[in-house]
C-alpha positions in Angstrom: -1.1 -42.1 -3.9 1.6 -39.2 -4.4 3.8 -39.3 -1.2 3.8 -36.2 0.7 7.4 -35.5 -0.3 6.0 -35.1 -3.9 3.1 -32.9 -2.8 5.4 -30.9 -0.5 7.2 -30.3 -4.5 3.9 -29.6 -6.0 3.0 -26.7 -3.5 6.8 -25.4 -4.1 6.3 -24.6 -7.5 2.5 -24.4 -7.8 1.2 -21.3 -9.5 -2.9 -22.3 -8.3 -3.0 -22.2 -5.0 -6.7 -22.8 -4.6 -6.5 -25.7 -7.1 -3.5 -27.4 -4.8 -6.1 -26.9 -1.7 -9.5 -28.2 -3.3 -7.5 -31.2 -4.2 -5.3 -32.2 -0.9 -7.9 -30.6 1.5 -9.7 -34.1 1.9 -6.4 -36.0 2.3 -6.1 -37.2 5.9 -2.5 -37.5 6.2 -1.1 -35.3 8.9 1.8 -34.1 6.7 -0.7 -33.1 4.0 -2.9 -31.3 6.5 0.2 -29.2 7.3 1.1 -28.8 3.7 -2.5 -27.2 2.8 -2.3 -25.2 5.9 0.7 -23.5 4.5 -1.3 -22.9 1.3 -4.2 -21.5 3.0 -1.7 -19.1 4.3 0.0 -18.5 1.0 -3.4 -17.5 -0.3 -4.1 -15.1 2.9 -1.0 -13.5 1.9 -1.6 -12.9 -1.6 -5.1 -11.8 -0.7 -3.6 -9.4 1.5 -0.9 -8.5 -0.9 -3.3 -7.8 -3.7 -5.8 -5.7 -1.7 -2.5 -3.1 -0.5 -1.4 -3.2 -4.2 -5.0 -2.0 -4.7 -4.6 0.8 -2.1 -1.1 2.0 -2.6 -2.1 2.9 -6.5 -4.8 4.9 -5.6 -3.1 8.2 -6.5 -1.3 7.0 -9.8 -4.9 5.7 -11.1 -6.3 9.4 -10.3 -4.2 10.9 -12.7 -4.0 8.3 -15.2 -7.9 7.9 -15.4 -7.5 11.8 -16.4 -5.6 10.5 -19.3 -2.5 11.9 -17.3 0.2 9.5 -18.7 3.5 9.8 -17.1 2.9 9.8 -13.6 6.0 9.6 -11.6 6.9 8.9 -7.9 9.9 10.9 -6.6 11.9 10.1 -3.2 15.2 10.5 -1.8 17.5 8.4 0.6 20.1 9.4 2.7 19.6 12.8 4.6 20.5 11.6 7.9 24.2 10.2 7.4 27.0 11.6 8.5 28.9 11.0 5.2 28.1 10.3 1.6 25.3 11.9 -0.4 21.9 12.5 -0.6 20.3 10.3 -3.3 16.9 10.9 -5.1 15.4 8.7 -7.7 12.3 9.8 -10.3 10.4 6.5 -11.5 7.6 5.9 -13.6 5.7 2.3 -13.9 3.3 1.7 -16.8 -0.4 2.2 -16.0 -2.0 -0.6 -14.1 1.9 -2.1 -12.9 1.2 -4.1 -9.6 4.8 -5.2 -8.1 4.5 -7.4 -5.4 6.3 -6.3 -2.3 6.9 -2.6 -3.4 6.7 -0.7 -0.1 8.8 2.0 1.9 13.0 0.8 1.0 13.0 1.4 5.1 10.2 -1.7 5.6 12.0 -4.0 3.5 15.6 -6.3 4.2 18.5 -5.7 2.0 17.8 -8.6 0.0 13.9 -8.1 -0.5 15.2 -4.3 -2.1 17.9 -6.2 -4.3 15.5 -8.2 -5.7 13.0 -5.3 -5.8 15.5 -3.2 -7.8 16.1 -5.6 -10.4 12.1 -5.5 -11.2 12.2 -2.4 -11.3 14.4 -1.3 -13.6 12.6 -4.4 -16.2 9.4 -3.0 -15.6 9.9 0.7 -15.4 9.2 3.1 -18.1 11.3 5.6 -17.0 14.5 6.2 -14.5 16.1 8.9 -13.3 18.5 9.5 -10.5 20.1 12.4 -8.8 22.7 13.2 -5.9 23.9 15.7 -3.7 27.6 15.2 -2.4 28.6 16.2 1.0 30.0 19.3 -0.3 26.9 20.8 -1.7 25.2 19.1 1.6 27.5 21.6 3.7 27.2 24.6 1.5 23.7 24.9 1.0 21.9 22.8 3.7 20.8 19.4 3.3 16.9 20.8 2.6 17.8 22.4 -0.4 20.5 19.7 -1.1 17.6 17.0 -1.4 15.7 19.7 -3.7 18.6 20.1 -6.1 19.2 15.9 -6.0 15.5 15.4 -7.0 15.5 18.2 -9.4 18.9 16.4 -11.0 16.7 12.9 -10.9 13.6 14.6 -12.9 16.1 15.8 -15.5 17.9 12.4 -15.9 14.8 11.3 -17.1 14.5 9.8 -20.5 10.6 10.3 -20.7 9.4 13.8 -19.0 6.4 13.2 -16.5 3.5 15.1 -16.7 2.5 14.5 -13.1 4.8 14.4 -9.7 3.7 12.1 -6.5 6.7 13.3 -4.2 7.2 12.0 -0.5 6.5 14.9 1.9 7.7 18.0 0.2 6.7 19.7 -2.8 9.8 20.6 -4.6 10.6 24.4 -5.7 11.7 25.5 -9.4 9.6 22.6 -10.9 7.4 23.5 -14.2 5.9 19.7 -13.8 2.5 19.7 -11.5 3.1 17.6 -8.3 1.1 16.2 -5.0 3.2 16.0 -2.2 2.0 12.7 -0.1 3.0 12.1 3.6 4.7 8.6 4.2 4.1 8.7 0.4 6.6 5.8 0.0 4.0 3.5 1.7 1.1 5.2 0.1 1.9 5.2 -3.5 3.5 2.4 -5.6 5.9 4.6 -7.6 7.1 6.6 -4.7 7.8 3.4 -3.0 9.2 2.2 -6.4 11.5 5.5 -6.1 12.6 4.7 -2.5 14.1 1.4 -3.2 16.0 2.5 -6.7 17.1 5.4 -4.2 18.3 2.9 -1.1 20.1 0.6 -3.3 21.5 2.9 -5.2 22.9 5.0 -2.3 23.7 1.6 0.0 25.6 0.2 -3.1 28.0 3.5 -3.3 28.5 3.5 0.3 30.0 0.1 0.2 32.3 1.0 -2.5 33.3 4.1 -0.4 34.1 1.4 2.6 36.6 0.1 0.2 38.5 3.3 0.2 37.7 4.5 3.6 37.6 0.9 5.6 38.0 2.6 8.8 34.5 3.7 9.7 32.4 0.5 8.7 30.4 2.1 5.5 29.5 -0.9 4.4 27.6 -1.4 7.7 26.2 1.8 8.9 26.0 3.2 5.0 27.0 6.4 6.9 24.9 6.7 9.4 26.0 7.8 12.9 25.7 4.7 15.2 28.4 4.5 17.8 30.9 2.9 16.1 30.7 5.3 13.3 31.1 7.9 16.2 33.9 6.3 17.6 35.7 6.0 14.6 35.6 9.7 13.4 37.2 10.7 17.1 39.7 8.4 16.2 40.5 9.1 13.0 39.2 11.8 12.2 36.8 12.8 9.4 37.4 11.8 5.6 36.5 13.5 2.5 32.9 12.2 2.3 31.9 13.2 5.9 29.2 16.3 6.3 31.3 18.3 8.7 27.8 20.3 9.2 26.2 16.8 10.4 29.7 15.8 12.8 30.5 19.5 14.4 28.5 18.9 17.4 30.9 16.2 18.7 33.9 16.4 16.4 35.7 20.0 15.3 38.7 19.4 12.6 
């Protein structure tokens, strides 16, 4: 008879959850019962995730079924912070691609975003990234700077998209058909992928800025207006990556 430790090891590396459940469901040992319960929950989680992935590929399939091969999702990160750039990413995933875990980047842990970042980069047909820095944000306002970053992301694609899926907005001055989807980063797998790419790139950039400007805690707040960040501004003033148009309400330089 196999030991419970060995059965647990089988579960840890198991690729056939249903087979595992069938094999051990009649084992009378309590320890094995617990492992079977874990396997059942894993099976239910996988089924729920497959159902969700089917739902968030609806927009992509709608266009791909019409012969539109390169459907790209585009999203931005960083519209709200006091410091740093707004970053946009544009992502084309292969037809039928289903990457488990892709969702609105804000709903994912940093560890999960980093894991998915590597998977998306490996599987994507093309990825483009664009940015608008704090000076551009102050000069043209955050909405126009966001549009600029999105247009740059599209221009930086190695393959030009045939159709764009955009989170919430319609990008002006673009000659590619586009569909705006409210809360698109949770409803479209390619927009969700773009949000993860943009979020990881921006967070890494802000960690690098924290080495240059350690007073502000950018490695933790990534430029957002936390209480500690505001206190640091009041104490040390603004640095070169702060957005003056965002901080003037409580600090004038």
